[in-house]
C-alpha positions as CSV (number, residue, x, y, z in Angstrom):
1,X,-4.1,-19.3,-27.8
2,X,-5.4,-21.7,-25.2
3,X,-8.1,-24.3,-26.1
4,X,-11.1,-23.0,-24.2
5,X,-12.2,-26.5,-23.2
6,X,-8.9,-27.0,-21.2
7,X,-9.2,-23.6,-19.3
8,X,-9.7,-24.2,-15.6
9,X,-9.4,-20.5,-14.5
10,X,-8.7,-17.1,-15.8
11,X,-6.5,-14.7,-13.7
12,X,-5.8,-11.1,-14.9
13,X,-6.6,-12.1,-18.5
14,X,-4.4,-15.1,-18.4
15,X,-6.1,-18.4,-19.4
16,X,-4.9,-21.2,-17.1
17,X,-5.0,-24.9,-17.8
18,X,-3.8,-27.6,-15.4
19,X,-0.5,-27.7,-17.4
20,X,0.2,-23.9,-17.0
21,X,3.5,-23.3,-15.4
22,X,3.6,-21.4,-12.1
23,X,6.3,-20.4,-9.7
24,X,5.8,-19.4,-6.1
25,X,7.9,-17.0,-4.0
26,X,10.1,-19.5,-2.1
27,X,10.4,-17.0,0.8
28,X,7.2,-17.6,2.6
29,X,5.3,-14.2,2.9
30,X,2.8,-15.5,5.3
31,X,2.9,-14.9,9.1
32,X,5.0,-17.5,10.8
33,X,3.1,-19.8,13.2
34,X,-0.2,-19.5,11.3
35,X,-1.9,-22.4,9.5
36,X,-1.6,-20.7,6.1
37,X,2.1,-20.3,6.8
38,X,2.4,-24.1,7.1
39,X,0.2,-24.7,4.1
40,X,2.2,-22.3,1.9
41,X,5.4,-24.2,2.8
42,X,3.7,-27.2,1.1
43,X,2.1,-25.7,-1.9
44,X,5.0,-23.3,-2.8
45,X,6.7,-26.3,-4.3
46,X,4.0,-26.7,-7.0
47,X,5.2,-26.1,-10.6
48,X,1.9,-26.2,-12.4
49,X,-1.7,-25.2,-11.9
50,X,-2.6,-29.0,-11.8
51,X,-0.2,-29.7,-8.9
52,X,-1.7,-26.8,-7.1
53,X,-5.2,-28.1,-7.7
54,X,-4.2,-31.4,-6.1
55,X,-2.3,-29.7,-3.2
56,X,-5.1,-27.2,-2.4
57,X,-8.2,-28.9,-3.4
58,X,-10.7,-26.5,-2.0
59,X,-8.8,-23.2,-2.1
60,X,-6.6,-23.4,-5.2
61,X,-8.7,-20.8,-7.2
62,X,-8.6,-18.1,-4.5
63,X,-5.0,-18.9,-3.8
64,X,-3.9,-18.4,-7.4
65,X,-5.8,-15.1,-7.6
66,X,-4.7,-13.7,-4.2
67,X,-1.1,-14.7,-4.5
68,X,-0.8,-13.5,-8.1
69,X,-2.4,-10.1,-7.3
70,X,0.0,-9.7,-4.3
71,X,3.2,-10.6,-6.2
72,X,3.8,-14.0,-4.5
73,X,3.2,-16.1,-7.6
74,X,4.4,-16.0,-11.3
75,X,2.1,-17.4,-13.9
76,X,3.8,-18.4,-17.3
77,X,6.8,-16.3,-16.1
78,X,4.5,-13.2,-15.6
79,X,4.0,-11.4,-12.3
80,X,2.4,-8.2,-11.0
81,X,5.1,-5.6,-11.0
82,X,3.4,-3.4,-8.4
83,X,1.4,-5.7,-6.2
84,X,-1.5,-4.1,-4.4
85,X,-3.5,-4.8,-1.3
86,X,-7.1,-5.9,-1.2
87,X,-8.6,-2.4,-1.0
88,X,-6.6,-1.1,-3.9
89,X,-7.4,-4.2,-6.0
90,X,-11.1,-3.9,-5.3
91,X,-11.0,-0.2,-6.3
92,X,-9.2,-1.1,-9.5
93,X,-11.7,-3.8,-10.4
94,X,-14.6,-1.4,-9.6
95,X,-13.1,1.4,-11.7
96,X,-12.6,-1.1,-14.6
97,X,-16.3,-2.1,-14.5
98,X,-17.5,1.5,-14.9
C-alpha cells in the first residue's frame, strides 16, 4: 500500500508516486512531423513518474492518463490489455458512474 502523502496521481485505481516505475512504448505511436511526435521522442525515455514530471512539467498528468488508457504506457508493469479510444473510455467512465 502506498503512503497517501506521497501519491501524486491516481490512474485506473493505481496510486502513483514520483518513484513509480513507468515504461513507454518505444515505437512512437504519434503522427510523424507533429509537435507531440517530437515531444514523445523525448519523454518516452522516462523510467519513473518523477522523470516524466520533470520532462513534461505542464502536461504530465494528462499524458499519463491518456497514454495508459491507449496502451502506450505501462505503470508498475501493468498496461491496458484492450486499449480504447476517447469515446469508448468516456462511455465506460459514464457507465461506471451510474
